[in-house]
N, C-alpha and C positions, 0 to 999 in steps of 0.2 A: 080553754085556748091554747094553741100550739105555742110550743118554745122554741125558738130556732138556735142551736148552739154556735153557729158560725160566731169566731172573735175575729175583732177588729185590732191593728197596733196602735202604737202612742197616737191617741186623739189629737195629739197637737197637729200632727201631719196630716191632717184628714180635713178636707173641705167640702161640705152636704149642703144639700137643701132636700125639701121635703116637695114633692112636685104639686099637692095640691095647694102649697102656701104659697106658690110661684107666683108673682105678677111680672108681666113684660117693663122692660125698663128702657123709657126712651132712651134713643141715642145721643140727645143735647145731655140728659143726667149723667149716662155714664160716659160721654167725652170728658164734663167735668169733673167727673170723679177720677179720671186717670192719672193724672197731676200729682192727688192726694195720697192715692195709692203707692206711688212711686215715692213719694218722699218719706212714706211709711213704711215702705217695703210689706205692704201688706199685700196678700193673697186677694187676686181678682172678685167679684162676684162670681156665685156659681151659678151656674146657667144649664138647663136641660140639654144633651148632647145633640138632640135633633136640631138645636140651633145653629149649630156650626155648619162652616162648610165641606168640612173633612169628616164625615161621618157615615157608619154601617149601621143598619138597622135589621134586626132580625125579628121581623114581625110575631113568625110563631112562637118566638123563645121571651119574646116582650122586651128585650136587652136592645139599646143604640149605645153604641162608643164611637166618640168624636176624637181628633188630636188637633191641638192648636198651637203650631210650631211658634218660636218667640225668637224670630227669624231677624229682628230688627234690634238697633239701639234702643228706639223709642220704648219697644214692646218689654224689652229685657231690663229696662232701668229700674223695676220693681225690685231687683236683686241687688246684693252688695258687691257682687262681683262682673266683671265683664266676662261672661263666659265666650261670647263669640269671639274676641278677640285671640283663645287659645283654641279653636275650631271645637268648642263644646258648644252642644244646642240642646237649648232647655225646650221642651215639648210638654205641652199640658195635656193629660188623659183626662178624659171626661166621661162616666160610666153612670147611663140611666137605667135603671130598673124600672121597666113601667108594667111590670107583673105584680101577683099579690103574692110571692114566697120569694124569699132573699137569695142572692145568687152568691157563689164563692169564688174568689180570686186567690185563694190560698197557695194553689199550685200554677198560677197560670205563668206563663212562658211572654212576656214584653218584650219584643226584639225590634230595633231597627232593621229594616230589610233594604238594602240600598240598590239602586237600579243593576248594578251589577250582579245581584242577589247574595251579596255576604250579610248577614245578619248578624247585628251587632249588641251587645248586651247593655243595661244600663250602666253608667260608670258612677262609684262610690265617692264619697269626699276625698277620700285617700288619693284614690286613682286621679282625680282632678288636682289634688295639690301636688301629686307629684308631675304631672305635667306642667301646672303654672313654674315652679321650682326644679328644674333639672340638676340643679346642681348642689347637691348635698353639705358640701363644704364649704364657708368662706374663701371668694375669689380676694387675690392680691393684686392691686393695680397701683403701679407706680407713678406719683403724685410727687414730681421734683425727685428731692435725695430722699426721702421718706418713703415707702411703700405703706400704702392704706389698706386696709383688709376691708372688705365690703360685704356684709351678710347677704344672702338672697331674702328676698321678703318672702315671708310666710302667709300666705294667705288661707290657711286651714280654719281659723277661728269663724271668718266668714263664711266660708264654704261652708262650715256645719250650720251655721247660723241659717242659711237658704235653705239647707237640707232640711232641718228641723223646723220649719215654716214652711216649706213650699213643697217637700216631696210626696208623691201619693203613697200611700200607706194605708188604703182600705181593703181589708183581707174578704171584706162582705160587703155587698150594697143592699140595704135593705127594702121592699116592696115600694114601688112609689117613690124612690128618693136617687138623686143625684149625688155621685162623689166625683170629686175632681181634687186632681194634685199633679206636680209635676215628675218628671224624669229626666235625666240628662245623658245625652249620649256622646259618645267622643268619637267626631266625625273627621279627624285628623287626616290629612292626604284624599278625602272625598272632593271632588270638585262640583259643582251645583249640587249639593247631598240631597236636597228636596225633590227634584226631577226626577221623574221615574221610579222614585223610593214609596215603601209602603211601612206601614205600623203593621207588625202582626202578630196577632197575640191569639194563643190557644189556651186550652186545658182550664178553661173556666167551666164552673160544675154549677147545675142547678140545685136546690134546696135537699133532691134525692141523691144526690152527687153524680148523676148524669153529665156527662161532657158537654157542652155545649159547641156548636159549627166555630169553627175558627174564625177571624175576623183579620181581615186585608184591607186597610183604609190606604188608599192611595194620597199621595201628599199632592199629586197633581191637582185635587179636588180645592186645596187650599190654595195652590198657586194662581188658578184660574178664578180663583175669587177675589184676589188682590186687584 
């Protein structure tokens, strides 16, 4: 039996399902589950990439990758933080390996490419916390004769909780398996950020270390499905 040496990161951050065990979930049951997931801040069920509107399938390489933007308050209610308020877009990445050998994302570059061609790296918790808390020192607000110091709200703990629970962290995708998780992109100043934009992925490798063809998934596919 062949042993694959691909490693994965913190398993708490990885959500997966095995294709042979996957069963379709009715839309009714899924809709009933959404409020419960939001209340518990739990990851959504893992579904094969081919089930999503914004997907690119490489038949010869037996890989499908989909993206699902959480661009509404209803969808992003699963998180502890209102990211959209600060122009941070949570995007769910779904990677399905339909082949018989693992694929590696250890060296992968996963960038949000705007309609203007700018490529944006995923944000880290510290980046988002700085955006939400631009003032490092407490500010002084005069209320009556006595000035009162107001300390900016620090969301770092909640942001870190979201990253620990939801962030995409799979460095490998095993045969006939789907891995899913979220990446968070700072889209400050980008108007209508999804229109004409793409998710750009490159430097994915097969079990022999050979680089796969890059993926460029148009977000317009998602917008047209709404």
